C-alpha positions in Angstrom: -25.5 5.4 9.9 -23.3 8.3 10.7 -23.4 11.9 9.6 -23.4 12.3 5.9 -21.3 15.2 4.6 -21.5 17.0 1.3 -19.2 15.2 -1.1 -16.0 17.2 -1.3 -14.3 15.4 -4.0 -15.7 16.3 -7.4 -13.9 14.8 -10.4 -14.8 16.4 -13.7 -13.4 15.2 -17.1 -12.3 18.4 -18.8 -10.4 17.1 -21.8 -9.1 13.9 -23.3 -6.1 13.6 -25.5 -5.7 10.4 -27.4 -2.5 8.9 -28.8 -1.7 5.2 -29.5 0.0 4.7 -26.1 -1.5 7.2 -23.6 -4.8 8.4 -22.3 -4.6 11.7 -20.4 -7.5 13.1 -18.3 -7.4 16.6 -16.7 -9.3 16.5 -13.5 -10.2 19.1 -10.9 -11.0 18.7 -7.2 -13.4 21.1 -5.5 -11.9 22.7 -2.4 -14.2 21.9 0.6 -16.3 25.0 1.6 -15.4 26.9 -1.5 -17.7 25.9 -4.3 -15.9 28.0 -6.9 -12.3 27.0 -6.1 -10.8 24.0 -7.8 -7.4 22.4 -7.8 -6.6 21.0 -11.3 -4.3 18.1 -12.2 -3.5 15.8 -15.1 -3.7 12.1 -14.7 -1.8 10.0 -17.3 -3.0 6.4 -17.9 -2.1 3.6 -20.3 -5.7 2.9 -21.3 -9.1 4.3 -20.7 -9.6 1.5 -18.1 -6.8 3.0 -16.0 -8.3 6.4 -15.2 -8.8 7.7 -11.7 -9.8 5.0 -9.3 -13.6 5.3 -8.8 -14.8 7.0 -5.6 -16.7 5.0 -3.0 -20.4 4.4 -3.8 -21.4 6.7 -1.0 -20.6 10.2 0.2 -17.8 10.7 2.7 -19.0 10.1 6.3 -18.1 11.0 9.8 -18.7 7.7 11.7 -19.1 6.9 15.4 -19.2 3.4 16.6 -22.7 2.3 17.6 -23.6 0.2 20.6 -25.6 -2.2 18.5 -25.3 -5.5 16.7 -24.0 -5.2 13.2 -26.3 -8.1 12.1 -29.3 -5.8 12.8 -28.3 -3.6 9.8 -26.1 -5.8 7.7 -26.0 -9.3 6.4 -22.4 -10.4 7.1 -21.2 -13.4 5.0 -19.4 -16.0 7.2 -18.0 -17.8 4.1 -16.8 -14.9 1.9 -13.7 -13.9 3.7 -11.8 -11.1 1.9 -8.7 -11.0 4.1 -7.3 -11.2 7.6 -4.4 -10.5 9.9 -3.5 -9.6 13.4 -6.8 -7.9 14.0 -9.2 -10.6 12.8 -10.9 -11.0 9.5 -12.6 -9.0 6.8 -15.9 -10.4 5.5 -18.1 -9.4 2.6 -21.4 -7.9 3.8 -24.5 -6.2 2.5 -26.6 -3.4 3.9 -30.1 -4.7 4.5 -31.8 -1.4 3.8 -30.1 -0.6 0.5 -28.5 -3.8 -0.8 -25.1 -2.0 -0.9 -22.2 -4.4 -1.0 -19.6 -3.5 1.6 -16.8 -5.1 3.7 -17.0 -5.8 7.4 -13.6 -5.7 9.3 -14.2 -7.5 12.5 -11.6 -6.5 15.1 -11.1 -8.4 18.3 -10.8 -6.1 21.3 -9.7 -7.6 24.6 -9.8 -4.4 26.6 -9.9 -0.7 26.7 -6.5 -0.3 25.1 -7.6 -2.4 22.1 -10.8 -0.4 21.7 -9.0 2.9 21.9 -6.7 1.8 19.1 -9.7 0.9 16.8 -11.4 4.1 17.7 -8.2 5.9 16.6 -8.5 4.1 13.2 -12.1 5.3 12.9 -11.0 8.9 13.7 -8.3 8.7 11.1 -10.6 7.4 8.4 -13.1 10.1 9.2 -10.5 12.6 8.0 -9.5 10.9 4.8 -11.6 11.6 1.7 -9.7 10.4 -1.4 -10.3 8.0 -4.2 -7.1 6.1 -3.5 -7.9 5.6 0.2 -10.6 3.1 1.2 -13.6 4.8 2.8 -15.4 4.0 6.1 -19.2 3.6 6.0 -20.3 2.5 9.5 -19.0 1.1 12.8 -20.4 -1.1 15.6 -19.1 -1.8 19.1 -19.8 -4.8 21.3 -18.1 -6.3 24.4 -15.4 -8.3 22.5 -15.1 -6.6 19.2 -15.6 -3.6 17.0 -16.8 -3.9 13.4 -15.8 -1.4 10.7 -18.0 -1.4 7.7 -16.1 -0.1 4.7 -16.0 0.4 1.0 -15.9 -3.0 -0.8 -12.9 -3.5 -3.1 -12.8 -6.8 -4.9 -9.6 -6.8 -7.0 -7.4 -8.5 -4.5 -4.0 -7.5 -3.1 -1.6 -5.8 -5.5 0.8 -8.7 -5.6 -2.0 -11.3 -6.0 -3.3 -9.2 -8.9 0.1 -9.5 -10.5 -0.1 -13.2 -10.2 -3.6 -13.3 -11.7 -2.6 -11.2 -14.6 0.1 -13.7 -15.4 3.0 -11.9 -17.1 1.7 -8.4 -17.5 3.7 -6.5 -14.9 5.8 -3.8 -16.7 7.6 -0.7 -15.7 4.7 1.4 -17.0 2.3 -0.6 -14.9 4.5 0.1 -11.9 4.4 3.8 -12.7 0.6 3.7 -12.6 0.5 1.9 -9.3 3.2 4.0 -7.6 1.6 7.3 -8.8 -1.7 6.4 -7.2 0.0 5.3 -4.0 1.7 8.7 -3.9 -1.6 10.5 -4.6 -3.2 8.7 -1.6 -0.2 9.3 0.7 0.0 13.0 -0.3 -3.6 13.4 0.8 -2.9 11.7 4.1 0.2 13.9 4.7 -1.8 17.0 3.8 -4.2 15.9 6.6 -1.2 15.4 8.9 -1.6 11.7 9.1 1.1 9.0 8.8 0.2 5.6 7.5 3.2 3.8 9.0 2.4 0.3 7.5 2.6 0.7 3.8 3.2 -2.6 2.0 1.8 -4.6 -0.9 -0.7 -6.4 1.3 -2.2 -3.1 2.2 -2.8 -2.0 -1.4 -5.9 -3.4 -3.1 -6.8 -3.3 -6.7 -10.2 -1.9 -7.5 -11.0 -4.8 -9.8 -9.1 -7.3 -11.9 -9.3 -5.5 -15.2 -7.7 -2.1 -14.5 -4.7 -0.7 -12.7 -6.5 1.3 -10.1 -5.7 0.9 -6.5 -6.8 1.9 -3.0 -4.7 1.9 0.2 -6.2 0.1 3.2 -5.6 -0.7 6.8 -5.1 2.5 8.9 -4.8 0.6 12.2 -1.3 1.8 12.8 -1.8 5.3 11.3 -1.0 8.2 13.6 -1.6 12.0 13.5 1.6 13.9 13.0 2.1 16.9 15.3 5.5 18.6 14.7 5.7 19.9 18.3 5.0 16.4 19.7 7.9 14.3 18.6 6.5 10.9 17.6 8.3 7.6 18.0 6.8 4.2 17.1 8.0 0.6 17.7 5.7 -1.3 15.4 5.4 -2.2 11.7 6.4 -4.9 9.3 10.2 -5.4 9.4 10.8 -5.5 5.6 9.3 -2.1 5.1 10.4 -0.2 8.2 12.4 3.0 7.7 15.7 3.3 9.5 14.3 5.9 12.0 11.7 3.3 13.1 14.4 0.6 13.6 16.5 3.1 15.6 13.4 4.2 17.6 14.0 7.8 16.4 11.4 10.4 15.5 9.1 9.6 12.6 7.5 12.0 10.1 6.2 12.1 6.5 9.4 10.8 5.0 8.9 7.6 7.0 6.0 6.6 4.7 8.1 7.6 1.6 10.8 5.1 2.5 8.1 2.4 2.3 7.0 3.7 -1.1 10.6 3.3 -2.3 10.7 -0.3 -1.1 7.4 -1.1 -2.9 8.6 0.5 -6.1 11.8 -1.5 -5.9 9.8 -4.7 -5.4 7.4 -4.1 -8.2 10.1 -3.2 -10.7 12.3 -6.2 -9.9 10.6 -8.8 -7.8 13.4 -8.4 -5.3 13.1 -7.2 -1.7 16.0 -4.8 -1.1 16.5 -5.4 2.7 14.9 -8.8 3.4 17.1 -11.1 5.5 16.8 -14.7 6.8 15.5 -13.3 10.1 13.9 -10.1 11.4 17.1 -9.2 13.1 19.0 -9.5 9.9 16.4 -7.5 8.0 16.7 -4.7 10.5 20.5 -4.7 10.2 20.2 -4.5 6.5 17.9 -1.5 6.8 20.2 0.3 9.2 23.1 -0.3 6.8 21.0 1.1 3.9 23.1 -0.8 1.4 21.3 -1.7 -1.7 21.9 -1.6 -5.4 20.3 -1.9 -8.8 22.9 -4.2 -10.3 20.8 -7.4 -10.5 19.7 -8.7 -13.9 16.1 -7.8 -13.0 17.0 -4.1 -13.3 18.9 -4.3 -16.6 15.9 -3.0 -18.7 14.6 -0.5 -16.1 14.8 3.2 -17.1 17.3 5.7 -15.5 14.3 7.7 -14.3 13.1 4.7 -12.3 16.5 4.2 -10.8 16.8 7.8 -9.8 13.3 7.7 -8.3 14.2 4.9 -6.0 17.5 6.5 -5.1 15.6 9.6 -3.9 13.5 7.5 -1.5 15.8 4.8 -0.1 17.9 7.4 1.7 18.8 6.7 5.4 18.6 10.4 6.4 14.9 11.0 6.3 15.2 14.8 5.6 16.8 14.0 2.2 13.9 11.9 0.9 11.5 13.4 -1.5 7.9 14.1 -0.3 4.8 12.6 -1.9 4.2 15.9 -3.8 7.8 16.0 -5.0 7.6 12.3 -6.0 4.6 13.0 -8.2 6.6 15.7 -10.0 9.5 13.4 -10.6 10.0 12.6 -14.3 9.4 8.9 -13.7 5.8 9.7 -12.6 5.1 12.8 -14.7 7.1 12.7 -18.0 4.6 12.0 -20.8 7.3 11.3 -23.4 8.9 8.7 -21.1 5.5 7.1 -20.5 4.8 7.0 -24.2 8.2 5.4 -24.9 7.8 2.8 -22.2 4.3 2.0 -23.2 5.4 1.5 -26.9 8.3 -0.7 -25.9 6.3 -2.8 -23.6 3.4 -3.2 -26.0 6.0 -4.4 -28.5 7.7 -7.0 -26.2 4.5 -8.0 -24.3 5.8 -7.1 -20.9 7.7 -9.2 -18.3 6.7 -12.7 -17.6 5.8 -13.9 -14.1 8.5 -16.5 -13.9 11.2 -13.9 -14.8 10.0 -11.5 -12.1 9.0 -13.8 -9.2 10.8 -17.1 -10.0 10.0 -20.3 -8.2 7.1 -20.5 -5.8 7.7 -21.2 -2.1 5.2 -22.2 0.6 5.9 -19.1 2.7 3.2 -17.1 4.4 4.4 -13.7 3.1 7.4 -12.2 1.4 10.3 -14.5 2.1 13.8 -15.2 0.6 14.2 -18.2 -1.7 17.6 -18.6 -3.4 17.8 -20.2 -6.8 20.5 -20.5 -9.3 20.9 -21.7 -12.9 21.4 -25.4 -13.7 20.4 -26.3 -10.2 23.3 -24.4 -8.7 22.6 -22.6 -5.4 23.6 -19.0 -5.0 25.6 -18.2 -1.9 23.7 -16.5 1.0 23.3 -12.7 0.7 25.9 -10.6 2.5 25.3 -9.9 6.1 24.4 -6.3 5.6 22.2 -6.8 2.6 24.3 -5.4 -0.2 21.8 -6.7 -2.7 18.2 -7.7 -2.8 16.8 -11.1 -2.0 14.1 -12.7 -4.2 10.5 -12.2 -3.2 8.0 -15.0 -3.4 4.2 -15.1 -3.1 2.3 -18.4 -3.1 -0.4 -20.5 -1.7 0.3 -22.5 1.4 0.1 -26.3 1.8 -3.7 -26.0 2.3 -4.1 -24.1 -1.0 -5.0 -20.8 0.7 -3.8 -17.6 -0.7 -2.2 -14.9 1.6 -5.3 -12.7 1.3 -7.6 -15.5 2.4 -6.0 -16.5 5.7 -5.1 -14.6 8.8 -1.5 -13.3 8.6 0.6 -11.4 11.1 0.8 -7.9 9.6 2.8 -6.5 12.5 5.7 -8.0 14.5 5.0 -7.5 18.2 7.3 -4.9 19.7 8.6 -7.3 22.3 9.9 -9.6 19.6 11.7 -7.0 17.5 12.0 -4.0 19.8 12.8 -5.0 23.4 13.3 -1.3 24.0 15.0 1.5 22.3 17.1 -0.7 20.0 20.8 -0.9 20.5 21.0 -2.4 17.0 23.0 -0.2 14.7 23.5 2.7 17.0 27.3 2.7 16.4 
């Protein structure tokens, strides 16, 4: 079952302060190996249901893939499919010995290279112990696949959660989501690990009643070693940072660019760089031309605008870090949060139709142009001077994006035939 470590993350509620809009909890985290040393922080939430995401129902583990059949230890449901993608599928499962509900990620491995990539994912997850990062429980290796048994999270993808909540996405909700994303990414960066595939599909809600999230899918994550300059030629085009498109060195700010894109999307329902093709999207990213002039941003706070402006910066050294982002007024100012919460409680939040518009039959986040009175808007400028509407929907068979295999990564040979010449001028 893997080596069980002493739980290093101890959350203690020290104080609660109540007011009509906010719920604040001061928490402290025990420093591993030093029982009397704590790091204290304050978490601001809109309701008691939005406190820290719950830890996994098991202690953090160091897992090694076993040469055994997963069915010997777990009952894997063939009908309850939680998600899928380039790797295979994620099934709901249950540990036979304890009855613990978990998730089994079944990854197809065609050769040694594939197996090494999955073992890298295991190694990365072994180092990550944080409530906003999904936890690894067990692993099994066979001839044609490797199965990762992980913490079960049943709230669905972040964007699917927005659809289910039907009109409740507000700026304050986005603050809660982005803060937790930054908390998880800060921990990863403190452990010298880059995620490199941050996107709404890789952010799951803990359940359907709270605004607690966990980051998933560490299949593309890499250790960051400053002396070993790291370049990557993979990712999801819409969320790639300019340095990835240019096949330049990546580092911690590369993840923060993706955080900026996600914040932009959640606030407006627009995708800042999405084009009609992958090539156009990459050109839009390299131009780094975006704005906040669309009607969807008219009620967004100045703090939110500034936050995005500090992340969607082409020069990666100018982007704020995860720690700096958490200190930014948009994520930390209690008076701002109180004001936003009061305003949103008064107006009932934003409606789904206003944010996401008409539904398309697309597989992922794709552009759909609409205009008033049936009038079509002209195509977006070639260099993406403004965002393109984002849509999420069911496909013709009625399947949601989270219930069918979807390509999470564009193969390098399709987008990056080599060190790209795109935008080098």
